[in-house]
Backbone as numpy.savetxt, mean C-alpha at the origin, in Angstrom:
# Nx Ny Nz CAx CAy CAz Cx Cy Cz
10.12 -15.07 -4.55 9.25 -13.47 -4.60 10.36 -12.56 -4.16
9.96 -11.35 -5.27 10.83 -10.30 -5.09 9.76 -8.76 -4.87
10.48 -8.34 -4.18 9.58 -6.65 -4.00 10.38 -5.59 -4.58
9.28 -4.75 -5.32 9.97 -3.83 -5.94 9.22 -2.68 -6.59
9.35 -1.41 -7.29 8.26 -0.32 -7.59 7.89 -0.85 -8.67
6.45 -0.51 -8.86 5.77 -1.20 -9.72 5.55 -0.41 -11.08
5.45 -0.78 -12.32 4.84 -0.04 -13.58 4.05 -0.25 -13.68
3.14 0.09 -14.97 1.59 0.36 -15.45 1.34 -0.62 -15.46
1.77 -2.11 -16.12 1.20 -3.20 -16.43 1.12 -3.85 -14.59
2.43 -3.48 -13.95 1.78 -4.04 -12.61 0.99 -3.38 -12.25
0.62 -2.02 -11.80 -0.03 -1.54 -10.88 -1.55 -2.03 -11.54
-1.63 -2.22 -12.70 -3.17 -2.50 -13.20 -3.23 -3.93 -12.39
-2.34 -5.01 -12.78 -2.22 -6.33 -12.19 -3.07 -6.07 -10.12
-1.97 -4.71 -9.76 -2.15 -4.82 -8.27 -3.06 -4.40 -7.61
-4.48 -3.88 -8.83 -5.87 -3.20 -8.75 -6.65 -4.43 -8.41
-6.28 -5.67 -9.47 -6.88 -6.95 -9.47 -7.06 -7.71 -7.93
-5.54 -7.43 -7.87 -5.31 -8.27 -6.06 -6.27 -7.21 -4.96
-6.22 -6.22 -5.31 -7.06 -5.09 -4.10 -8.41 -5.65 -4.73
-8.90 -5.94 -5.75 -10.49 -6.11 -5.69 -10.62 -7.33 -5.14
-9.55 -8.23 -5.35 -10.10 -9.63 -5.03 -9.97 -9.60 -3.15
-8.92 -9.11 -2.91 -8.19 -9.13 -1.22 -9.57 -8.31 -0.54
-10.23 -7.19 -1.16 -11.13 -6.20 -0.59 -12.48 -6.59 -0.63
-12.76 -7.79 -1.99 -14.07 -7.65 -2.40 -14.92 -6.71 -2.43
-14.20 -5.87 -3.37 -14.56 -4.43 -3.80 -14.12 -4.57 -5.42
-14.76 -4.80 -6.37 -14.25 -5.21 -7.37 -14.95 -3.55 -8.26
-16.06 -3.14 -7.45 -16.58 -1.78 -7.84 -15.08 -0.49 -8.17
-14.63 -0.58 -6.80 -13.87 0.62 -6.94 -13.22 0.30 -7.45
-12.11 -0.99 -7.51 -10.78 -1.30 -7.76 -10.93 -1.76 -9.23
-11.64 -2.29 -10.21 -12.05 -2.72 -11.33 -13.05 -2.44 -12.77
-13.99 -1.12 -11.90 -15.14 -0.67 -12.42 -14.24 0.20 -13.64
-13.42 0.98 -13.35 -13.10 2.23 -13.92 -11.53 1.99 -13.58
-10.64 1.01 -14.18 -9.10 1.55 -14.27 -9.01 2.14 -14.82
-7.93 3.02 -14.10 -7.11 4.56 -14.43 -6.55 4.17 -16.26
-6.67 5.13 -16.67 -5.48 4.86 -18.04 -4.05 4.88 -18.03
-3.29 4.31 -18.76 -2.03 4.47 -18.73 -1.44 5.42 -18.46
-1.87 6.59 -19.13 -1.12 7.77 -19.49 -1.73 8.74 -17.77
-2.70 7.90 -17.02 -3.21 8.39 -15.68 -1.97 8.21 -14.91
-1.88 6.49 -14.95 -0.80 5.95 -14.02 0.36 6.10 -14.08
1.15 6.53 -15.62 2.08 7.26 -15.75 2.69 8.34 -14.78
1.43 9.30 -14.99 2.05 10.36 -14.37 1.72 10.18 -12.84
1.11 9.63 -12.12 1.00 8.95 -10.72 2.36 8.29 -10.63
2.73 7.23 -11.08 4.27 7.06 -11.21 5.16 7.60 -11.05
5.16 8.45 -11.92 6.40 9.75 -11.84 6.18 10.68 -10.88
4.75 10.70 -9.92 5.15 11.61 -8.51 6.29 11.25 -7.52
6.73 12.19 -6.67 7.44 11.75 -5.99 6.57 11.19 -4.55
5.62 11.20 -4.46 4.40 11.49 -3.65 3.93 10.31 -3.39
3.76 9.42 -4.30 3.56 8.16 -4.58 4.30 7.13 -4.39
4.09 6.22 -3.82 4.98 5.03 -3.80 4.14 3.55 -4.01
4.41 3.01 -4.74 4.05 1.80 -5.07 4.84 0.26 -5.13
4.26 -0.42 -4.21 5.43 -1.82 -4.21 4.55 -2.85 -4.49
5.05 -3.72 -5.39 4.58 -4.80 -5.73 5.69 -5.96 -5.29
4.71 -7.22 -4.89 5.49 -8.68 -4.70 5.27 -9.19 -6.04
6.08 -10.23 -6.34 5.87 -10.89 -7.93 6.54 -12.00 -7.28
5.42 -12.89 -7.62 5.81 -14.91 -7.73 5.84 -15.42 -8.91
5.99 -16.38 -9.21 5.35 -17.21 -10.38 5.07 -16.25 -11.42
6.00 -15.52 -11.59 5.50 -14.80 -13.17 4.16 -13.34 -12.48
3.84 -13.31 -12.06 2.75 -12.16 -11.55 2.67 -11.76 -10.01
1.75 -10.61 -10.57 1.76 -9.87 -8.80 0.70 -10.32 -8.46
1.25 -10.99 -6.86 0.62 -11.59 -5.79 0.36 -10.83 -4.58
0.78 -9.68 -4.75 0.71 -8.40 -3.50 1.38 -7.06 -3.84
0.72 -6.36 -2.72 1.67 -5.01 -3.02 0.71 -3.58 -2.12
1.39 -2.88 -2.19 0.90 -1.44 -1.17 0.83 -0.11 -2.21
0.00 0.24 -1.75 0.41 1.96 -2.52 0.69 2.68 -1.21
1.53 3.68 -1.30 1.64 4.69 -0.05 1.78 6.08 -0.66
1.39 6.69 -0.03 1.59 8.56 -0.34 2.73 8.80 0.69
3.62 9.55 0.62 4.27 10.94 1.45 3.18 12.01 1.58
3.04 11.96 2.72 2.62 13.54 2.94 3.76 14.60 3.78
3.88 15.49 3.29 4.69 16.71 3.96 3.88 17.73 5.03
4.62 17.59 6.05 3.67 18.33 7.13 4.14 19.61 7.31
3.17 20.18 8.18 3.51 21.99 7.73 4.04 21.99 9.32
3.21 21.37 10.37 4.26 21.61 12.08 5.57 21.56 12.39
6.00 20.58 11.45 7.56 20.82 11.49 7.59 20.15 10.08
9.30 20.37 9.87 9.66 20.00 8.50 10.25 18.93 9.13
9.09 17.91 8.61 8.96 16.32 7.58 7.77 15.91 7.50
8.34 14.34 6.85 6.95 14.13 6.27 6.70 12.89 6.60
5.79 12.09 6.27 4.78 10.75 6.66 4.35 9.99 5.98
4.72 8.95 5.99 4.36 7.61 4.94 3.22 6.97 5.11
1.74 7.20 4.68 0.69 6.84 4.69 0.39 5.66 3.90
0.40 4.00 4.35 0.26 3.32 3.33 -1.47 3.30 3.18
-1.90 3.28 1.99 -3.30 3.51 1.82 -3.77 2.17 1.58
-3.37 1.50 0.67 -3.92 -0.11 0.47 -2.59 -1.04 0.68
-2.94 -1.91 1.00 -2.29 -3.29 1.29 -2.75 -4.71 1.00
-2.31 -5.44 0.33 -3.17 -6.65 -0.48 -1.95 -7.89 -0.80
-2.19 -8.79 -0.06 -1.53 -9.82 -0.70 -2.59 -10.88 -1.41
-2.63 -11.90 -2.69 -3.45 -12.93 -3.06 -3.67 -13.75 -2.59
-4.50 -14.58 -1.91 -5.28 -15.52 -0.85 -4.30 -16.63 -1.15
-3.52 -16.80 -2.03 -3.13 -17.96 -2.21 -1.57 -18.00 -2.09
-1.04 -16.69 -1.59 0.06 -16.36 -0.98 0.28 -15.88 0.52
-0.64 -15.83 1.35 -0.56 -15.72 2.33 0.33 -16.83 3.11
0.59 -15.31 4.14 1.61 -16.09 5.27 2.69 -16.91 4.54
3.04 -15.98 3.93 4.98 -16.10 3.42 5.48 -15.09 3.67
5.15 -13.89 4.79 5.47 -12.95 4.97 5.88 -11.81 3.63
4.78 -12.06 2.63 4.83 -10.86 1.57 4.87 -9.58 2.18
3.53 -9.55 2.99 3.07 -8.19 3.78 4.29 -7.94 4.33
4.64 -8.60 4.79 6.06 -8.13 6.05 7.63 -7.36 5.29
7.89 -8.22 3.85 8.44 -7.62 3.34 8.21 -6.56 2.33
7.13 -6.51 2.37 6.18 -4.45 1.42 6.70 -4.08 2.23
6.33 -4.23 3.64 6.57 -3.14 4.63 8.22 -2.58 5.15
9.10 -3.97 5.16 10.03 -3.53 5.22 10.80 -3.05 4.24
10.37 -3.00 3.00 10.63 -2.20 1.61 10.27 -0.92 2.06
9.41 -0.87 2.34 8.63 0.69 2.27 9.42 1.43 3.36
9.78 0.50 4.44 10.68 1.49 5.61 11.57 1.65 5.44
12.83 0.89 4.41 14.23 1.65 3.74 13.60 2.67 2.82
12.56 2.39 2.21 12.45 3.90 1.49 12.10 4.87 2.48
11.23 4.79 2.98 10.82 5.76 4.37 12.12 6.52 5.05
13.03 5.19 5.43 14.53 6.11 5.81 15.24 7.00 4.65
15.98 6.13 3.66 16.12 7.14 2.48 15.57 8.76 2.71
14.76 8.54 2.69 13.25 9.83 2.20 13.41 10.38 3.54
13.94 9.96 4.92 13.83 10.90 6.01 12.65 10.97 6.66
12.09 9.87 6.59 10.28 10.45 6.62 10.31 9.83 8.18
9.46 10.51 8.82 9.50 10.56 10.01 8.69 8.89 10.79
7.90 9.25 10.35 6.66 7.96 10.53 6.14 6.70 9.02
5.76 5.74 9.03 4.64 4.97 8.27 3.92 4.96 9.18
2.57 5.05 8.47 1.32 4.82 9.45 0.63 4.33 8.42
-0.64 3.14 9.13 -1.51 2.18 8.40 -2.74 2.58 8.95
-4.05 2.12 8.57 -5.16 1.52 9.64 -5.96 0.25 8.93
-6.07 -0.24 10.02 -6.88 -1.05 9.33 -8.21 -1.30 10.18
-9.00 -1.92 9.40 -10.63 -2.12 9.95 -10.66 -2.63 11.25
-11.60 -3.04 12.08 -11.45 -3.91 13.10 -12.81 -4.81 12.74
-12.24 -6.02 12.97 -12.57 -7.34 12.59 -11.41 -8.08 11.60
-10.56 -7.43 11.11 -9.55 -7.92 9.99 -8.35 -8.21 10.64
-8.45 -9.02 11.62 -7.91 -9.71 12.89 -6.26 -9.60 12.08
-5.82 -10.66 10.67 -4.91 -10.54 10.59 -4.17 -9.20 10.25
-4.35 -8.33 9.47 -4.08 -7.04 9.40 -3.56 -6.80 10.58
-4.78 -6.57 11.72 -4.26 -6.08 12.94 -3.05 -6.60 13.70
-2.99 -7.89 13.36 -1.52 -8.42 13.87 -0.70 -8.14 13.49
-0.67 -7.97 12.03 0.82 -7.89 11.17 1.29 -6.42 11.77
0.39 -5.74 11.92 0.60 -4.00 12.08 1.22 -3.73 13.59
0.45 -4.66 14.85 0.95 -4.79 16.00 2.15 -5.36 15.93
2.75 -6.03 15.37 3.97 -6.94 15.02 5.16 -5.89 14.88
4.53 -4.77 13.93 5.50 -3.81 13.12 5.80 -2.71 13.93
4.59 -1.94 15.00 4.51 -0.73 15.46 3.31 -0.58 16.74
3.19 0.43 16.95 2.36 1.30 18.02 1.37 1.19 17.25
0.28 0.59 18.22 -0.94 0.62 17.79 -1.83 1.79 18.49
-2.40 2.89 17.57 -3.11 3.75 17.80 -5.13 3.53 17.63
-5.64 3.58 18.73 -7.20 3.70 18.24 -7.75 5.16 18.14
-7.84 5.22 16.54 -8.70 6.52 16.27 -9.42 6.03 15.36
-10.25 7.14 15.18 -11.82 7.27 14.80 -11.53 7.58 13.23
-12.54 7.66 11.92 -12.14 7.79 10.52 -13.85 8.33 10.34
-13.35 9.28 10.04 -14.29 10.20 8.95 -14.24 9.97 7.47
-15.61 10.17 6.76 -15.38 10.14 5.28 -16.16 11.17 5.72
-15.81 12.73 4.70 -16.62 13.80 4.60 -16.52 13.95 3.18
-17.96 14.28 2.71 -18.50 14.50 1.39 -17.77 16.05 0.89
-17.27 15.89 -0.15 -16.73 16.92 -0.69 -18.26 17.95 -1.31
């Protein structure tokens, strides 16, 4: 298994992995972004896509964003999505992806990496607790 930064083709494969893992085909497969859009996203310094490849296909990955803070001169990295294909779970792929992101975060001088987990997603919660400090917060979606 290899962890690396994604390209356009791999990003599209990762969207399919997310759709299956999150059981949310509407969000991840109903309006897949164009190659042009994904290329522009890949060129951004504040977007970090990582994929895990095994057997010649994307079997997991994460999408993270760098947030420049204003209260201090520092940045934080937010893991927006992280998933591994069910057939490849329990092989330390998610941990490997996070460790690769940790390396990138250190290289960029990031203050912290953070991620949210949904209540009831015990495997994700267990993984994140093994790697960091838990904070219980509330999340609100506000319509524009």
